[in-house]
C-alpha positions as CSV (number, residue, x, y, z in Angstrom):
1,M,38.2,115.6,140.5
2,T,39.6,112.7,138.2
3,T,39.9,114.8,135.2
4,E,42.1,117.3,137.5
5,R,44.2,114.4,138.3
6,L,44.9,113.3,135.3
7,S,45.7,116.9,133.9
8,D,48.1,117.2,136.8
9,A,49.7,113.9,136.1
10,Q,49.8,114.8,132.2
11,M,51.4,118.1,133.5
12,R,53.9,116.5,135.5
13,R,55.0,114.2,133.0
14,F,55.2,117.0,130.5
15,V,57.1,119.1,132.6
16,S,59.4,116.2,133.4
17,T,60.0,115.5,129.8
18,L,60.5,119.3,129.0
19,T,63.1,119.2,131.9
20,E,64.8,116.3,130.3
21,T,64.6,117.8,127.0
22,V,66.3,121.2,128.5
23,S,68.9,119.1,130.1
24,Q,69.7,117.5,127.1
25,L,70.1,120.7,125.1
26,T,72.1,122.1,127.8
27,D,74.6,119.2,127.6
28,S,74.7,119.7,123.9
29,I,75.3,123.3,124.1
30,K,78.2,122.6,126.5
31,T,79.5,120.0,124.1
32,L,79.5,122.4,121.3
33,E,81.1,125.0,123.6
34,F,83.9,122.6,124.3
35,K,84.2,121.9,120.6
36,V,84.2,125.5,119.7
37,S,86.8,126.2,122.7
38,S,89.1,123.4,121.2
39,N,88.8,124.7,117.5
40,E,89.7,128.1,118.9
41,N,92.6,126.7,120.6
42,N,94.0,124.8,117.5
43,Y,93.1,128.0,115.4
44,I,95.3,130.1,117.9
45,A,98.0,127.4,117.8
46,A,98.0,127.6,113.9
47,L,98.3,131.2,113.9
48,K,101.2,130.8,116.3
49,K,102.9,128.5,114.4
50,L,102.2,130.6,111.3
51,H,104.0,133.3,113.1
52,D,106.7,131.4,113.8
53,V,107.3,130.1,110.2
54,E,107.0,133.8,109.0
55,N,109.8,134.7,111.7
56,E,111.8,131.9,110.3
57,N,111.3,132.9,106.8
58,K,112.6,136.3,107.6
59,D,115.7,135.0,109.3
60,L,116.2,132.7,106.0
61,S,115.5,135.7,103.9
62,K,118.2,137.7,105.9
63,K,120.6,134.8,105.6
64,I,119.8,134.7,101.7
65,V,120.6,138.4,101.4
66,S,123.7,137.8,103.3
67,Q,124.9,134.8,101.1
68,N,124.0,137.0,98.1
69,D,126.2,139.9,99.4
70,Q,129.3,137.5,99.9
71,I,128.7,136.3,96.3
72,F,128.7,139.8,95.0
73,H,132.0,140.3,96.8
74,L,133.6,137.3,95.8
75,E,132.6,138.3,92.3
76,N,134.3,141.6,92.9
77,H,137.2,139.8,94.3
78,V,137.4,137.5,91.1
79,K,137.2,140.3,88.8
80,Q,140.1,142.2,90.7
81,Q,142.3,139.2,90.6
82,S,141.3,138.9,86.8
83,R,142.3,142.4,86.5
84,M,145.5,141.8,88.4
85,I,146.4,138.8,86.2
86,E,145.7,140.6,83.2
87,E,147.7,143.7,84.3
88,Y,150.7,141.2,85.1
89,N,150.4,139.2,81.8
90,Q,150.4,142.8,80.1
91,T,153.6,143.8,82.3
92,T,155.3,140.5,81.8
93,S,154.7,140.5,78.1
94,R,156.0,144.0,77.7
95,R,159.3,142.9,79.7
96,I,159.5,139.9,77.6
97,N,159.0,142.3,74.5
98,D,161.6,144.7,76.0
99,L,164.2,141.9,76.6
100,E,163.7,140.5,73.1
101,G,164.2,144.2,71.6
102,D,167.4,144.4,73.7
103,S,168.5,141.0,72.5
104,K,167.9,142.3,69.1
105,Q,170.0,145.4,69.6
106,I,172.6,143.6,71.1
107,E,172.9,141.3,68.2
108,K,172.9,144.2,65.9
109,R,175.7,145.7,67.9
110,V,177.8,142.8,68.0
111,E,177.1,142.4,64.1
112,Q,178.3,145.9,63.5
113,T,181.4,145.5,66.0
114,A,182.3,142.5,63.9
115,R,181.7,144.4,60.7
116,N,183.8,147.2,62.2
117,E,186.5,144.7,63.2
118,A,186.4,143.0,59.7
119,D,186.7,146.3,58.1
120,A,189.6,147.4,60.4
121,K,191.2,144.1,59.2
122,I,191.3,142.5,62.8
123,T,192.8,138.9,61.9
124,G,193.6,137.7,65.5
125,S,192.0,134.2,65.9
126,A,191.8,134.6,69.7
127,E,190.1,137.9,69.7
128,L,187.5,136.4,67.3
129,Q,187.0,133.2,69.3
130,L,186.5,135.3,72.7
131,L,184.2,137.5,70.8
132,Q,182.1,134.6,69.6
133,T,182.3,132.9,73.1
134,R,181.0,136.2,74.6
135,L,178.2,136.7,72.0
136,N,177.1,132.9,72.7
137,S,177.1,133.5,76.5
138,L,175.1,136.7,76.0
139,A,172.6,134.9,73.8
140,E,172.4,132.0,76.5
141,E,171.5,134.4,79.2
142,M,168.9,136.0,77.2
143,R,167.2,132.9,76.4
144,L,167.2,131.6,80.0
145,S,166.1,135.0,81.3
146,I,163.1,134.9,78.9
147,E,162.3,131.1,79.6
148,N,162.4,132.2,83.4
149,S,160.0,135.2,82.8
150,K,157.6,133.0,81.0
151,R,157.8,130.1,83.6
152,W,157.2,132.6,86.4
153,A,154.1,134.1,84.4
154,E,152.6,130.6,84.0
155,Q,153.2,129.5,87.5
156,E,151.6,133.0,88.7
157,R,148.6,132.5,86.2
158,E,148.3,128.8,87.6
159,R,148.3,130.0,91.3
160,S,145.7,132.7,90.5
161,N,143.2,130.3,88.7
162,R,143.6,127.9,91.6
163,E,142.7,130.6,94.0
164,M,139.6,131.8,92.1
165,T,138.5,128.2,91.7
166,E,138.7,127.4,95.2
167,N,137.0,130.7,96.2
168,I,133.9,129.8,93.7
169,R,133.9,126.4,95.2
170,E,133.5,127.4,98.8
171,A,130.8,129.9,97.8
172,I,128.9,127.3,95.9
173,N,129.2,124.8,99.0
174,S,128.1,127.5,101.1
175,M,125.1,128.2,98.9
176,E,124.3,124.5,98.8
177,K,124.4,124.1,102.6
178,D,122.1,127.0,103.0
179,S,120.0,125.6,100.5
180,R,119.6,122.3,102.4
181,E,119.2,124.0,105.6
182,L,116.0,125.9,104.1
183,K,114.7,122.5,102.5
184,N,115.0,120.8,106.2
185,F,113.6,123.7,107.9
186,V,110.5,123.8,105.5
187,H,109.9,120.0,105.6
188,E,110.2,120.1,109.3
189,N,108.0,122.8,109.9
190,A,105.4,121.5,107.5
191,E,105.4,118.2,109.3
192,E,105.0,119.8,112.8
193,L,102.2,121.9,111.5
194,K,100.5,118.9,110.1
195,Q,100.7,117.2,113.2
196,S,99.5,120.0,115.7
197,S,96.6,121.1,113.4
198,S,93.2,119.4,113.5
199,F,92.4,120.1,109.8
200,S,90.9,117.8,107.5
201,D,92.7,115.2,105.6
202,Q,92.2,116.9,102.3
203,E,93.5,120.0,103.7
204,C,96.7,118.7,105.3
205,K,97.2,116.8,101.8
206,R,96.9,120.1,100.0
207,L,99.3,121.9,102.3
208,D,101.8,118.9,102.0
209,D,101.5,119.1,98.3
210,K,102.2,122.5,98.5
211,V,105.3,122.2,100.7
212,K,106.5,119.5,98.3
213,Q,106.1,122.0,95.6
214,I,108.0,124.4,97.4
215,I,110.7,122.0,97.9
216,K,111.1,121.0,94.5
217,R,111.0,124.7,93.4
218,I,114.0,124.9,96.1
219,S,115.9,122.1,94.6
220,E,115.4,123.6,91.0
221,N,116.8,126.7,92.3
222,E,119.9,125.0,93.9
223,N,120.6,123.3,90.6
224,R,120.6,126.5,88.8
225,S,122.4,128.4,91.7
226,R,125.9,128.2,89.8
227,S,124.3,130.5,86.8
228,K,121.5,132.1,88.2
229,H,122.2,132.9,91.8
230,S,120.6,136.4,91.4
231,Q,117.5,134.9,90.9
232,H,117.0,133.2,94.1
233,V,115.7,136.1,96.2
234,G,112.6,136.4,93.8
235,E,111.9,132.8,93.8
236,I,112.1,132.3,97.4
237,K,109.6,135.6,98.0
238,N,107.4,133.8,95.5
239,A,107.5,130.6,97.6
240,K,106.8,132.6,100.5
241,T,103.8,134.2,99.1
242,E,102.3,130.9,98.3
243,I,102.9,129.6,101.8
244,D,101.2,132.7,103.0
245,H,98.3,132.2,100.6
246,G,98.0,128.5,101.8
247,F,98.0,129.3,105.4
248,A,95.4,132.2,104.4
249,S,93.5,129.5,102.8
250,L,93.6,127.2,106.1
251,Q,92.2,130.4,108.2
252,S,89.6,131.0,106.0
253,S,88.4,127.2,106.4
254,V,88.9,127.7,110.3
255,A,86.9,131.0,110.2
256,G,84.2,129.2,108.2
257,L,84.0,126.1,110.5
258,Q,83.6,128.8,113.4
259,K,80.8,130.5,111.8
260,L,79.1,127.2,111.3
261,L,79.3,126.1,114.9
262,E,78.2,129.5,115.9
263,G,75.1,129.4,113.8
264,K,74.6,126.1,115.3
265,I,74.9,127.3,118.7
266,A,72.5,130.0,117.9
267,L,69.9,127.8,116.5
268,Y,70.2,125.4,119.5
269,R,69.8,128.5,121.9
270,A,66.8,129.8,119.9
271,D,65.2,126.4,120.0
272,Y,65.8,126.1,123.7
273,D,64.4,129.5,124.3
274,R,61.4,128.9,122.7
275,Q,60.7,125.5,124.5
276,V,61.3,127.4,127.6
277,A,58.8,130.1,126.7
278,E,56.3,127.2,125.8
279,M,56.8,125.7,129.0
280,K,56.3,128.8,131.0
281,K,53.0,129.5,128.9
282,L,52.0,126.1,130.1
283,I,52.6,126.5,133.6
284,V,50.7,130.0,133.4
285,L,47.7,128.2,131.8
286,S,47.8,125.5,134.4
287,D,47.9,127.9,137.3
288,S,45.1,129.9,135.7
289,S,42.9,126.9,135.3
290,V,43.5,126.0,139.0
């Protein structure tokens, strides 16, 4: 009888200990499930942020394409202005050459008239003086006409150059503004993503370094935009590919962490099931012994 009491007391202690262990395992499983749920929420938030960044990158790509179209139209306008200036210079040169040719012909005619009058023995000093006055007046008119034509051509050339320089300056300022907006956007989104994510410090530092590299590349592209603006689209695509690669690495890390947690939960559950099965066996043995 005393042995049976001892066995019952030991069984009760064992059952109590086992129940406490099961309770602790249940609490541990709940804690792990809460952590898994929290990590899943962080993972979903990171995916949402990635989707937002991709949409913003698409909008920026559209803006860059639009800027390239504007630059292309501006280049066409500049080429058209250059052709117009060249045509005008050619026309002005032809007019000046024609005026110079007319002046030479008039001089020849005057000389021929003078020779004819000399041959005809026209000795009237008044007529000679009048002819000389007319010749000087005509030469002065021709000289003034040529100078005015040259001055007008030079003014038109300067005006066209000023307009072309102003258009190029406006296009460069617009490109620099868009580049600054792009750098600010990448920096702000990188800061928000780093604050909203619960990844490790090393992963955040790696992402921050990657974003700094992208910002550095964009700054270098900005400095080369005056002569190599056609390369912007390709370089921004490369930067976007690197960002996508960085986010893919983060997704892979999150997926690995999730698999690790799932494996630990499976181990805890297997251990819990094993202990429950052993407890059931002990209860069955206890009942059979009674």
